[in-house]
C-alpha positions as CSV (number, residue, x, y, z in Angstrom):
1,X,0.0,0.0,0.0
2,X,2.8,2.4,0.8
3,X,4.4,1.8,-2.6
4,X,1.1,2.6,-4.3
5,X,0.8,5.9,-2.4
6,X,4.4,6.9,-3.2
7,X,3.8,6.0,-6.9
8,X,0.8,8.3,-6.9
9,X,2.8,11.2,-5.5
10,X,5.1,11.1,-8.5
11,X,2.3,11.7,-11.0
12,X,2.3,15.2,-12.4
13,X,-0.5,17.2,-14.1
14,X,1.0,17.9,-17.5
15,X,1.6,14.4,-18.9
16,X,-1.6,13.0,-17.3
17,X,-3.7,15.8,-18.8
18,X,-2.2,15.1,-22.2
19,X,-3.2,11.4,-21.9
20,X,-6.7,12.4,-20.8
21,X,-7.0,14.8,-23.7
22,X,-5.9,12.2,-26.2
23,X,-8.5,9.8,-24.8
24,X,-11.2,12.4,-25.3
25,X,-10.0,13.1,-28.8
26,X,-10.1,9.4,-29.6
27,X,-13.7,9.2,-28.3
28,X,-14.7,12.1,-30.5
29,X,-13.1,10.6,-33.6
30,X,-14.9,7.3,-32.8
31,X,-18.1,9.2,-32.6
32,X,-17.7,10.9,-36.0
33,X,-16.4,8.0,-38.1
34,X,-18.9,6.3,-40.5
35,X,-17.3,2.9,-40.9
36,X,-17.7,0.7,-37.8
37,X,-20.7,0.7,-35.6
38,X,-18.7,-0.8,-32.7
39,X,-16.5,2.3,-32.6
40,X,-19.7,4.5,-32.5
41,X,-21.2,2.4,-29.8
42,X,-18.2,2.7,-27.5
43,X,-17.4,6.4,-28.3
44,X,-19.5,7.8,-25.5
45,X,-17.9,5.6,-22.9
46,X,-14.4,6.5,-24.1
47,X,-15.2,10.2,-24.1
48,X,-16.7,9.9,-20.6
49,X,-13.6,8.1,-19.3
50,X,-11.3,10.7,-20.7
51,X,-13.4,13.5,-19.2
52,X,-13.5,12.0,-15.8
53,X,-9.8,11.3,-16.0
54,X,-9.2,14.9,-16.9
55,X,-11.2,16.2,-14.0
56,X,-9.3,13.9,-11.6
57,X,-5.9,14.7,-13.0
58,X,-6.6,18.5,-12.9
59,X,-6.2,18.2,-9.1
60,X,-2.7,16.7,-9.3
61,X,0.3,19.0,-8.4
62,X,2.2,20.8,-11.1
């Protein structure tokens, strides 16, 4: 448990926000593509995960 908490303390806002933004962008692209219904079906979930991740990560230290 202590190793997990020390690992969390090393996370920084910049790189994690970039990952969250990329996940949101992937979700939007999945929403707008006309080829695969599976991508369209999962696009909302992917966008939602990216948004929740961005909100959580925005509270990390600089």
